[in-house]
LUMLUM-644419 format. One record per atom (N, C-alpha, C): x, y, z; residue in three letters. Coordinates in steps of 0.2 Angstrom, whole numbers. Layout:
# LUMLUM-644419
<<X, Y, Z>, "ALA">
...
This chain:
# LUMLUM-644419
<<-20, -33, 58>, "MET">
<<-19, -27, 54>, "MET">
<<-24, -27, 49>, "MET">
<<-27, -22, 46>, "ASP">
<<-31, -23, 40>, "ASP">
<<-26, -18, 35>, "ASP">
<<-23, -22, 31>, "LEU">
<<-19, -18, 26>, "LEU">
<<-23, -15, 20>, "LEU">
<<-30, -15, 19>, "TYR">
<<-34, -14, 14>, "TYR">
<<-31, -8, 10>, "TYR">
<<-32, -3, 15>, "ARG">
<<-29, 5, 12>, "ARG">
<<-24, 6, 8>, "ARG">
<<-18, 1, 10>, "LEU">
<<-11, 2, 7>, "LEU">
<<-9, 4, 0>, "LEU">
<<-6, 8, -2>, "GLU">
<<-5, 8, -9>, "GLU">
<<2, 6, -11>, "GLU">
<<7, 6, -6>, "LYS">
<<13, 4, -6>, "LYS">
<<13, -2, -1>, "LYS">
<<17, -6, -2>, "PRO">
<<20, -11, 4>, "PRO">
<<24, -7, 9>, "PRO">
<<28, -4, 7>, "GLU">
<<33, 1, 13>, "GLU">
<<27, 5, 19>, "GLU">
<<21, 6, 17>, "GLU">
<<17, 9, 21>, "GLU">
<<15, 5, 27>, "GLU">
<<16, -1, 26>, "ALA">
<<15, -6, 32>, "ALA">
<<21, -4, 38>, "ALA">
<<26, -2, 37>, "PHE">
<<30, 1, 41>, "PHE">
<<29, 7, 46>, "PHE">
<<25, 11, 43>, "GLU">
<<22, 16, 47>, "GLU">
<<17, 14, 52>, "GLU">
<<14, 8, 52>, "LEU">
<<10, 5, 57>, "LEU">
<<13, 1, 62>, "LEU">
<<20, 1, 61>, "GLY">
<<25, -3, 66>, "GLY">
<<24, -11, 65>, "GLY">
<<22, -13, 60>, "ILE">
<<21, -21, 58>, "ILE">
<<27, -25, 58>, "ILE">
<<33, -21, 57>, "GLU">
<<39, -26, 60>, "GLU">
<<40, -27, 68>, "GLU">
<<38, -23, 72>, "GLU">
<<38, -24, 78>, "GLU">
<<34, -31, 80>, "GLU">
<<27, -30, 77>, "GLY">
<<23, -35, 78>, "GLY">
<<27, -41, 75>, "GLY">
<<28, -42, 70>, "PHE">
<<33, -49, 68>, "PHE">
<<39, -51, 71>, "PHE">
<<43, -47, 76>, "GLU">
<<46, -48, 80>, "GLU">
<<44, -50, 87>, "GLU">
<<38, -48, 90>, "THR">
<<36, -49, 95>, "THR">
<<31, -53, 97>, "THR">
<<25, -54, 92>, "ALA">
<<19, -56, 92>, "ALA">
<<15, -61, 87>, "ALA">
<<11, -63, 88>, "ALA">
<<8, -67, 82>, "ALA">
<<3, -62, 79>, "ALA">
<<3, -61, 72>, "CYS">
<<0, -56, 69>, "CYS">
<<-6, -58, 65>, "CYS">
<<-12, -56, 64>, "LEU">
<<-18, -58, 59>, "LEU">
<<-17, -52, 56>, "LEU">
<<-16, -53, 48>, "ILE">
<<-17, -49, 43>, "ILE">
<<-22, -50, 39>, "ILE">
<<-26, -45, 38>, "GLU">
<<-31, -44, 32>, "GLU">
<<-26, -42, 26>, "GLU">
<<-30, -45, 19>, "TRP">
<<-25, -41, 14>, "TRP">
<<-17, -43, 14>, "TRP">
<<-15, -48, 17>, "PRO">
<<-8, -50, 17>, "PRO">
<<-3, -48, 10>, "PRO">
<<-7, -49, 4>, "SER">
<<-4, -48, -2>, "SER">
<<-2, -40, -2>, "SER">
<<-5, -36, 1>, "LYS">
<<-3, -29, 1>, "LYS">
<<5, -28, 2>, "LYS">
<<7, -32, 7>, "LEU">
<<15, -31, 9>, "LEU">
<<19, -33, 4>, "LEU">
<<16, -37, -2>, "GLY">
<<21, -39, -6>, "GLY">
<<28, -44, -4>, "GLY">
<<34, -41, -6>, "PRO">
<<40, -43, -3>, "PRO">
<<42, -44, 3>, "PRO">
<<38, -41, 8>, "TYR">
<<38, -40, 15>, "TYR">
<<36, -45, 19>, "TYR">
<<31, -50, 16>, "LEU">
<<28, -56, 20>, "LEU">
<<34, -59, 23>, "LEU">
<<34, -60, 28>, "PRO">
<<39, -65, 32>, "PRO">
<<39, -71, 31>, "PRO">
<<45, -74, 31>, "PRO">
<<44, -82, 28>, "PRO">
<<41, -87, 34>, "PRO">
<<39, -91, 30>, "GLY">
<<36, -96, 35>, "GLY">
<<28, -93, 37>, "GLY">
<<26, -89, 34>, "PHE">
<<19, -86, 36>, "PHE">
<<14, -92, 35>, "PHE">
<<8, -92, 38>, "LEU">
<<1, -96, 38>, "LEU">
<<-4, -92, 35>, "LEU">
<<-6, -96, 31>, "THR">
<<-13, -92, 28>, "THR">
<<-20, -96, 30>, "THR">
<<-23, -92, 35>, "LEU">
<<-31, -95, 36>, "LEU">
<<-36, -92, 31>, "LEU">
<<-40, -97, 28>, "ARG">
<<-45, -94, 24>, "ARG">
<<-52, -96, 27>, "ARG">
<<-56, -92, 28>, "LEU">
<<-63, -94, 29>, "LEU">
<<-68, -92, 23>, "LEU">
<<-73, -97, 22>, "GLU">
<<-77, -97, 18>, "GLU">
<<-84, -100, 21>, "GLU">
<<-88, -98, 17>, "HIS">
<<-96, -100, 18>, "HIS">
<<-96, -108, 18>, "HIS">
<<-98, -109, 23>, "GLY">
<<-102, -118, 23>, "GLY">
<<-107, -120, 17>, "GLY">
<<-108, -126, 19>, "ALA">
<<-114, -129, 15>, "ALA">
<<-120, -124, 17>, "ALA">
<<-121, -122, 22>, "ASP">
<<-128, -119, 24>, "ASP">
<<-125, -112, 26>, "ASP">
<<-130, -107, 29>, "SER">
<<-129, -101, 30>, "SER">
<<-126, -101, 37>, "SER">
<<-128, -108, 42>, "GLY">
<<-124, -106, 48>, "GLY">
<<-118, -110, 49>, "GLY">
<<-114, -112, 42>, "THR">
<<-108, -115, 43>, "THR">
<<-102, -111, 40>, "THR">
<<-96, -113, 42>, "ARG">
<<-90, -110, 39>, "ARG">
<<-85, -115, 39>, "ARG">
<<-81, -113, 33>, "LYS">
<<-76, -119, 32>, "LYS">
<<-70, -115, 31>, "LYS">
<<-64, -118, 36>, "LEU">
<<-58, -116, 38>, "LEU">
<<-53, -119, 35>, "LEU">
<<-49, -116, 29>, "THR">
<<-43, -119, 27>, "THR">
<<-37, -117, 29>, "THR">
<<-32, -121, 31>, "ILE">
<<-25, -119, 34>, "ILE">
<<-20, -121, 28>, "ILE">
<<-16, -116, 26>, "ILE">
<<-11, -116, 22>, "ILE">
<<-6, -114, 24>, "ILE">
<<-1, -118, 24>, "GLY">
<<7, -117, 26>, "GLY">
<<13, -121, 23>, "GLY">
<<18, -120, 24>, "ASP">
<<25, -123, 22>, "ASP">
<<24, -129, 27>, "ASP">
<<29, -134, 24>, "ASP">
<<30, -139, 29>, "ASP">
<<32, -139, 35>, "ASP">
<<35, -133, 37>, "THR">
<<36, -133, 44>, "THR">
<<30, -132, 48>, "THR">
<<24, -130, 47>, "TRP">
<<18, -130, 49>, "TRP">
<<13, -135, 49>, "TRP">
<<16, -141, 45>, "ALA">
<<13, -146, 45>, "ALA">
<<15, -150, 52>, "ALA">
<<22, -150, 53>, "GLN">
<<25, -152, 61>, "GLN">
<<21, -147, 67>, "GLN">
<<20, -141, 65>, "ARG">
<<19, -138, 70>, "ARG">
<<11, -140, 73>, "ARG">
<<8, -141, 69>, "VAL">
<<-1, -141, 71>, "VAL">
<<-2, -149, 71>, "VAL">
<<2, -152, 70>, "ARG">
<<1, -159, 70>, "ARG">
<<-3, -161, 77>, "ARG">
<<-8, -163, 78>, "GLY">
<<-12, -167, 82>, "GLY">
<<-18, -160, 85>, "GLY">
<<-17, -154, 84>, "ILE">
<<-21, -150, 83>, "ILE">
<<-27, -150, 80>, "ILE">
<<-25, -150, 73>, "VAL">
<<-29, -150, 67>, "VAL">
<<-33, -157, 65>, "VAL">
């Protein structure tokens, strides 16, 4: 979901975001627009340009539970 155009966090409920949280993995652009409605334990994936134009850097940020869940994958 792209939340860029939201003016208030509550507008996300009109998009059905709570159903997505209950039944699926959700990829959200502009998650800060959710304010207090971000679910606990969310995972942040940050993509940045790499050292040259053909590379990208992925940073994964999450709480301690994520460290256990992704161990061996990353």
